[in-house]
C-alpha positions in Angstrom: 153.4 -4.3 -199.1 153.3 -0.6 -198.4 153.6 1.9 -201.2 156.3 4.5 -201.1 153.7 7.0 -200.1 152.4 4.9 -197.2 156.0 4.1 -196.1 156.7 7.8 -196.0 153.6 8.5 -193.8 154.4 5.5 -191.6 158.0 6.9 -191.1 156.5 10.4 -190.5 154.2 8.8 -187.8 156.9 6.9 -186.0 159.3 9.8 -186.2 156.7 12.2 -184.8 156.0 9.9 -181.9 159.6 9.4 -181.1 160.4 13.1 -181.3 157.3 14.0 -179.2 158.4 11.4 -176.6 161.9 12.8 -176.6 160.5 16.3 -176.0 158.6 15.0 -173.0 161.6 13.1 -171.7 164.0 16.0 -171.9 161.7 18.9 -171.1 158.8 17.4 -169.0 160.2 14.3 -167.4 157.8 14.6 -164.5 154.9 13.1 -166.4 153.2 10.0 -164.9 154.6 7.6 -167.5 158.3 8.3 -166.7 157.5 8.2 -163.0 156.0 4.7 -163.4 159.1 3.3 -165.1 161.4 5.0 -162.6 163.1 7.5 -164.9 164.3 10.6 -163.2 165.8 13.1 -165.5 166.5 16.8 -164.8 164.5 18.8 -167.4 166.3 21.0 -170.0 165.4 24.7 -170.1 165.2 26.9 -173.1 166.2 30.5 -172.4 163.6 32.1 -174.7 160.2 31.9 -172.9 158.0 31.8 -176.1 160.1 29.0 -177.6 160.1 27.1 -174.3 156.3 27.3 -174.1 155.9 26.2 -177.7 158.3 23.2 -177.3 157.1 22.1 -173.9 153.4 22.9 -174.3 152.5 22.4 -177.9 155.1 20.7 -180.1 154.5 17.2 -178.6 150.8 17.6 -179.1 151.3 18.8 -182.6 153.5 15.8 -183.4 151.1 13.4 -181.8 148.2 14.7 -183.9 150.4 14.5 -187.1 151.2 10.8 -186.2 147.5 10.0 -185.7 146.6 11.7 -189.0 149.4 9.8 -190.8 148.2 6.5 -189.6 144.6 7.3 -190.3 145.6 8.3 -193.9 147.4 5.0 -194.5 144.5 3.0 -193.1 141.9 5.0 -195.0 143.8 4.6 -198.3 144.2 0.9 -197.7 140.4 0.7 -197.3 140.6 -0.3 -193.6 138.7 2.7 -192.4 135.4 4.3 -193.5 134.6 8.0 -193.3 132.8 7.3 -190.0 135.8 5.5 -188.6 137.9 8.5 -189.5 135.5 10.8 -187.7 135.8 8.8 -184.5 139.6 8.5 -184.8 140.2 12.1 -185.6 138.0 13.2 -182.6 140.4 11.5 -180.2 142.6 14.6 -179.7 139.6 16.7 -178.9 138.1 14.0 -176.6 141.4 13.9 -174.7 141.2 17.6 -174.1 137.6 17.4 -172.9 138.6 14.5 -170.6 141.4 16.7 -169.2 138.9 19.6 -168.7 136.6 17.5 -166.6 139.5 15.8 -164.8 138.7 12.3 -166.2 142.3 12.0 -167.1 145.4 13.8 -165.9 146.4 16.9 -167.8 145.4 20.5 -168.5 142.7 21.5 -170.9 144.0 24.0 -173.4 142.1 25.8 -176.2 145.3 26.3 -178.1 145.8 22.5 -178.2 142.2 22.2 -179.7 143.0 24.9 -182.3 146.3 23.2 -183.1 144.5 19.8 -183.5 141.9 21.5 -185.8 144.6 23.0 -188.0 146.6 19.8 -188.3 143.5 17.7 -189.1 142.1 20.2 -191.6 145.4 20.2 -193.4 145.5 16.4 -193.5 141.8 16.2 -194.6 142.0 18.9 -197.3 145.5 18.5 -198.6 146.4 14.8 -198.2 143.3 12.6 -197.7 141.6 11.3 -200.8 138.5 9.9 -199.2 135.7 8.8 -201.5 132.5 10.6 -200.5 130.5 7.7 -201.9 132.2 4.9 -200.0 130.1 2.0 -198.7 129.3 1.9 -195.0 
């Protein structure tokens, strides 16, 4: 049974993923996934350029990272992950950016994404995680 805290973070994780997916669907429907399933939607436009760039370029990545951190928090507090497991899991956003930089996966490398991931992860680690530094390997 999940505690209220873990239920909240699971809800946050699922909501973040759904909202991020909706942003891609409505603002960037040309991504490979939607093409594979045959969805063809005309993208929405936001008149303000800065807001448009934030929503289409960074908000989904921010939400995805929040979702990842929320799940890592739950699994860590339930003693399913060690400190080392967390390091690997929390490196995934950065690894995906590196893979995009070297064209191992489709996408565009962006330093701002890396900075955004770092901010989100540092907030989760310092403000929310309660990882025991003396845990057993």
